[in-house]
DRENBALO-641338 format. One record per residue (C-alpha): residue number from 0; residue in three letters; x, y, z. Coordinates in nm, 4 decimals, decimal comma, padded with zeros to 6 digits. Layout:
<rs>
<r><nr>NUM</nr><rest>Ala</rest><east>X</east><north>Y</north><up>Z</up></r>
...
</rs>
This chain:
<rs>
<r><nr>0</nr><rest>Met</rest><east>16,5446</east><north>-03,1004</north><up>04,3972</up></r>
<r><nr>1</nr><rest>Asp</rest><east>16,7025</east><north>-02,9471</north><up>04,0921</up></r>
<r><nr>2</nr><rest>Ala</rest><east>16,5659</east><north>-03,2498</north><up>03,8407</up></r>
<r><nr>3</nr><rest>Gly</rest><east>16,2907</east><north>-03,0493</north><up>03,7401</up></r>
<r><nr>4</nr><rest>Leu</rest><east>15,8725</east><north>-02,9879</north><up>03,7937</up></r>
<r><nr>5</nr><rest>Asp</rest><east>15,7749</east><north>-03,3351</north><up>03,6269</up></r>
<r><nr>6</nr><rest>Pro</rest><east>15,9710</east><north>-03,5915</north><up>03,8845</up></r>
<r><nr>7</nr><rest>Leu</rest><east>15,7666</east><north>-03,3264</north><up>04,1626</up></r>
<r><nr>8</nr><rest>Leu</rest><east>15,4422</east><north>-03,4038</north><up>04,0607</up></r>
<r><nr>9</nr><rest>Ala</rest><east>15,5224</east><north>-03,7710</north><up>04,0020</up></r>
<r><nr>10</nr><rest>Met</rest><east>15,6043</east><north>-03,7631</north><up>04,3892</up></r>
<r><nr>11</nr><rest>Leu</rest><east>15,2774</east><north>-03,4859</north><up>04,4954</up></r>
<r><nr>12</nr><rest>Trp</rest><east>15,0623</east><north>-03,7534</north><up>04,2809</up></r>
<r><nr>13</nr><rest>Asn</rest><east>15,2190</east><north>-04,1380</north><up>04,4219</up></r>
<r><nr>14</nr><rest>Arg</rest><east>14,9727</east><north>-04,2895</north><up>04,6408</up></r>
<r><nr>15</nr><rest>Glu</rest><east>15,2026</east><north>-04,4746</north><up>04,8486</up></r>
<r><nr>16</nr><rest>Leu</rest><east>15,4257</east><north>-04,1618</north><up>04,9524</up></r>
<r><nr>17</nr><rest>Arg</rest><east>15,2829</east><north>-04,1098</north><up>05,2504</up></r>
<r><nr>18</nr><rest>Asn</rest><east>15,3663</east><north>-03,8221</north><up>05,5596</up></r>
<r><nr>19</nr><rest>Ala</rest><east>15,6969</east><north>-03,6521</north><up>05,3018</up></r>
<r><nr>20</nr><rest>Val</rest><east>15,8849</east><north>-03,3937</north><up>05,3934</up></r>
<r><nr>21</nr><rest>Leu</rest><east>16,0853</east><north>-03,2285</north><up>05,0740</up></r>
<r><nr>22</nr><rest>Cys</rest><east>16,2762</east><north>-02,9334</north><up>05,0800</up></r>
<r><nr>23</nr><rest>Thr</rest><east>16,3464</east><north>-02,7566</north><up>04,7253</up></r>
<r><nr>24</nr><rest>His</rest><east>16,4469</east><north>-02,4379</north><up>04,6377</up></r>
<r><nr>25</nr><rest>Gly</rest><east>16,1739</east><north>-02,0982</north><up>04,6107</up></r>
<r><nr>26</nr><rest>Glu</rest><east>16,1791</east><north>-02,1006</north><up>04,2031</up></r>
<r><nr>27</nr><rest>Thr</rest><east>16,0949</east><north>-02,4466</north><up>04,1944</up></r>
<r><nr>28</nr><rest>Ile</rest><east>15,7873</east><north>-02,4371</north><up>04,4582</up></r>
<r><nr>29</nr><rest>Gly</rest><east>15,7192</east><north>-02,1157</north><up>04,2789</up></r>
<r><nr>30</nr><rest>Gln</rest><east>15,6686</east><north>-02,3366</north><up>03,9661</up></r>
<r><nr>31</nr><rest>Leu</rest><east>15,4827</east><north>-02,6091</north><up>04,2132</up></r>
<r><nr>32</nr><rest>Val</rest><east>15,2259</east><north>-02,3856</north><up>04,3010</up></r>
<r><nr>33</nr><rest>Ala</rest><east>15,2031</east><north>-02,2079</north><up>03,9971</up></r>
<r><nr>34</nr><rest>Arg</rest><east>15,0960</east><north>-02,4732</north><up>03,8025</up></r>
<r><nr>35</nr><rest>Leu</rest><east>14,8952</east><north>-02,6394</north><up>04,1364</up></r>
<r><nr>36</nr><rest>Ala</rest><east>14,6755</east><north>-02,3045</north><up>04,1280</up></r>
<r><nr>37</nr><rest>Gly</rest><east>14,6265</east><north>-02,3486</north><up>03,7169</up></r>
<r><nr>38</nr><rest>Asp</rest><east>14,4739</east><north>-02,6848</north><up>03,8203</up></r>
<r><nr>39</nr><rest>Gly</rest><east>14,2555</east><north>-02,5765</north><up>04,1012</up></r>
<r><nr>40</nr><rest>Phe</rest><east>14,4854</east><north>-02,5534</north><up>04,3592</up></r>
<r><nr>41</nr><rest>Asp</rest><east>14,2679</east><north>-02,5069</north><up>04,6994</up></r>
<r><nr>42</nr><rest>Leu</rest><east>14,4760</east><north>-02,2309</north><up>04,9064</up></r>
<r><nr>43</nr><rest>Lys</rest><east>14,4867</east><north>-02,0978</north><up>05,2207</up></r>
<r><nr>44</nr><rest>Gly</rest><east>14,7058</east><north>-01,7636</north><up>05,2231</up></r>
<r><nr>45</nr><rest>Pro</rest><east>14,8683</east><north>-01,5806</north><up>05,0209</up></r>
<r><nr>46</nr><rest>Leu</rest><east>14,9895</east><north>-01,7285</north><up>04,6421</up></r>
<r><nr>47</nr><rest>His</rest><east>15,3585</east><north>-01,6395</north><up>04,7543</up></r>
<r><nr>48</nr><rest>Trp</rest><east>15,7072</east><north>-01,8315</north><up>04,8345</up></r>
<r><nr>49</nr><rest>Pro</rest><east>15,9369</east><north>-01,5646</north><up>05,0696</up></r>
<r><nr>50</nr><rest>Lys</rest><east>16,2819</east><north>-01,6920</north><up>05,1906</up></r>
<r><nr>51</nr><rest>Gly</rest><east>16,2326</east><north>-01,9128</north><up>05,4600</up></r>
<r><nr>52</nr><rest>Ser</rest><east>15,9217</east><north>-02,0505</north><up>05,3715</up></r>
<r><nr>53</nr><rest>Thr</rest><east>15,7110</east><north>-02,3423</north><up>05,4116</up></r>
<r><nr>54</nr><rest>Trp</rest><east>15,4225</east><north>-02,4728</north><up>05,1857</up></r>
<r><nr>55</nr><rest>Met</rest><east>15,1808</east><north>-02,7839</north><up>05,3614</up></r>
<r><nr>56</nr><rest>Leu</rest><east>15,0607</east><north>-03,0161</north><up>05,0727</up></r>
<r><nr>57</nr><rest>Gln</rest><east>14,7468</east><north>-03,2069</north><up>05,1073</up></r>
<r><nr>58</nr><rest>Arg</rest><east>14,6243</east><north>-03,4881</north><up>04,8514</up></r>
<r><nr>59</nr><rest>Ser</rest><east>14,2793</east><north>-03,6789</north><up>04,7571</up></r>
<r><nr>60</nr><rest>His</rest><east>14,2268</east><north>-03,8835</north><up>04,5167</up></r>
<r><nr>61</nr><rest>Asn</rest><east>13,8394</east><north>-03,8431</north><up>04,5698</up></r>
<r><nr>62</nr><rest>Gly</rest><east>13,7409</east><north>-03,8654</north><up>04,2125</up></r>
<r><nr>63</nr><rest>Arg</rest><east>13,9968</east><north>-03,7208</north><up>04,1202</up></r>
<r><nr>64</nr><rest>Cys</rest><east>14,3441</east><north>-03,5576</north><up>04,1655</up></r>
<r><nr>65</nr><rest>His</rest><east>14,3231</east><north>-03,2346</north><up>04,4376</up></r>
<r><nr>66</nr><rest>Val</rest><east>14,5630</east><north>-03,0582</north><up>04,6330</up></r>
<r><nr>67</nr><rest>Arg</rest><east>14,4177</east><north>-02,8412</north><up>04,9427</up></r>
<r><nr>68</nr><rest>Gly</rest><east>14,7873</east><north>-02,6113</north><up>05,0603</up></r>
<r><nr>69</nr><rest>Arg</rest><east>14,8538</east><north>-02,3637</north><up>05,3237</up></r>
<r><nr>70</nr><rest>Leu</rest><east>15,1675</east><north>-02,1314</north><up>05,3376</up></r>
<r><nr>71</nr><rest>Leu</rest><east>15,3621</east><north>-02,1184</north><up>05,7297</up></r>
<r><nr>72</nr><rest>Glu</rest><east>15,5025</east><north>-01,8185</north><up>05,6727</up></r>
<r><nr>73</nr><rest>Pro</rest><east>15,8696</east><north>-01,7962</north><up>05,7789</up></r>
<r><nr>74</nr><rest>Leu</rest><east>15,9995</east><north>-01,8069</north><up>06,1663</up></r>
<r><nr>75</nr><rest>Glu</rest><east>16,1340</east><north>-01,4664</north><up>06,3417</up></r>
<r><nr>76</nr><rest>Leu</rest><east>16,3678</east><north>-01,5698</north><up>06,6321</up></r>
<r><nr>77</nr><rest>Asp</rest><east>16,4423</east><north>-01,2335</north><up>06,7971</up></r>
<r><nr>78</nr><rest>Gly</rest><east>16,2088</east><north>-01,0353</north><up>06,5898</up></r>
<r><nr>79</nr><rest>Arg</rest><east>16,4003</east><north>-01,0894</north><up>06,2624</up></r>
<r><nr>80</nr><rest>Val</rest><east>16,3251</east><north>-01,3555</north><up>05,9277</up></r>
<r><nr>81</nr><rest>Pro</rest><east>16,5999</east><north>-01,5456</north><up>05,8785</up></r>
<r><nr>82</nr><rest>Thr</rest><east>16,7492</east><north>-01,3866</north><up>05,5107</up></r>
<r><nr>83</nr><rest>Val</rest><east>17,0358</east><north>-01,7099</north><up>05,4657</up></r>
</rs>
């Protein structure tokens, strides 16, 4: 997604969007995670986004919007982490 952070945040908080998978570049994920961290992001794991990694996010709207997240490290194949 190359449209900036605001459209991504709008999708994240869209109550009609459920069980979605979004794919983006590291700099966009970095901006999103940093923004969520500033808003009280409930984080499991380190605050980084290595190449090939995945962030699993779960949002809730119980009185206020809240996001929990967990980093899933890149998959290793034959002892190697993808570099492309």
